[in-house]
N, C-alpha and C positions, 0 to 999 in steps of 0.2 A: 504494500500500500504506500502511495507517495506521501511525502511530508504534507503537501497541500491538502490531500484527502484526509489525513489524520487530524490536521489542524481544524478543518471544516467540521469533522465529526465531533471533536473535542469542544469547539466553540458552540455547536448546537447543544451538546450535553450541558455545558456550563451555563448557557443562556437560559435553559429550561429551569434551572435552580430548584423549583419545587415540583415540576411536572414530569420528571424523568420516569418515575414509576407509573404514572398514569398513561404515558404514551407507549410503554413497552408493548402493550396489548395491540397496538395499531400496526406493528411490524410483523413480518413473516416470523413464524415460530423459531426459525433458525438464526434470526438476528438476536445478538446478545446485547442487552442494555444494562450497564452497570452505573449506578449512581456514584459520581465523583464528589459532588458537593451539593448540599442543600443548605441555604443560609438566608436569613433575613437581616443578619448583621455581620460585620467583618471580624477579624481576629481580635480586635480590642473592644468589641462590643458596640461599635457604632452601627446605627441602622443604615441599611443600604438604600441608596437613591441614585437614579440615573439622570444625567442631564437631558433636557429636551433636545430633540434633533441630534442625538448622539452620533459620534463617529467612533468606530471601533478600531483598535490597534491590536494586531496579533503579532507577538514577537517571540523568538526563541532566544533564550539567554544562557550563556555558558560562563560559569565562574570557575577559573582554575583554582586548584588547591593552593592555599596560602594567600589568596587574594580576597579582598573585601569589596563589596559594591561601592562603598563610600556612603556617607550619610546623605540621605535623600528622602523625598516625600512624594506621594501621589495625590494630586489635587482632586482626582475623580476615582470612582470605583474601579477595581481591577481584580482579576482572578487568575491564579496560577496553578499549574500542575507540574509536579516534579517528575521529570523523566528519568533522571539518574542522580545518584549521590544522595547526600544528606545536607540540608541547608539549615543554618541557624540564623534567625532574625532577631536582632536586638533593638529595642526602642530606647529613646533617650532616657526615659525614666528607669531603665534597667531591666524591664520585662524581657524575657527571652522565650522564643518558641522554636521548635525544631520540626522540620518536615522532611520525610524520607521519600524516596522514589515510590510513586504510586499514590501519593497524597496530594490533595488539592487544598487551596487556601483562598480566602477572601482577603485581599491586601488591606492594610490600614490606610485610612484616608486622612491626609493633612497632618500626619504625625511623622516626625523624623525617625528613620530606622536605617540599619546597616545589616547586610547579610553576608555570610561567608560559608564555604564548605566546611563540614565537620570531617576531620581525618585527611587522608592523603589523596582522595579521589575528587575530581571536579564535580560541580553540580551543573546539571542541564535542566532547564525548565522551559515551559511554554506559558506565556501570559497573555491575557486579553484585558485591555483597558478601554473604558468608555469615557470619552471626553466630549466637550463641546467642539464643533468643527474647527480645525486648525490649531487647537491647543495641545500642548505637550502632555504626555501621560506621567512624566516624572520630572522632578526639579531637584538639582543638587543643593544641599544645605551645608552651612559651615559646621 
């Protein structure tokens, strides 16, 4: 299966958020539907909200072992799925969360955070962000 096809399927699953189980019965019985994430709030407890006239950004991110993303924030809702490795995300206040390959997350909105691989393997993830048209999905912070 091509990367574009996988991203399209993942985007559809993540956009459904609450309706994945309800739609499984609408596919051929041989089609497998696995819930990756159902959320009404993000990792830090903020309620999810999408901008009107949203633009979607689908990105694949690879973080080499020993490298940090650098402190940044997302001004809009975003969702990620870890393809490989283990990612630790730390917020400015000290809260830390870990995500392993096969786990999905709802990114924190408007909160500074930094991510890095745990151990000696790189982290690879695919993320989907919803912004107002023409706006960035991530901002570097000091």
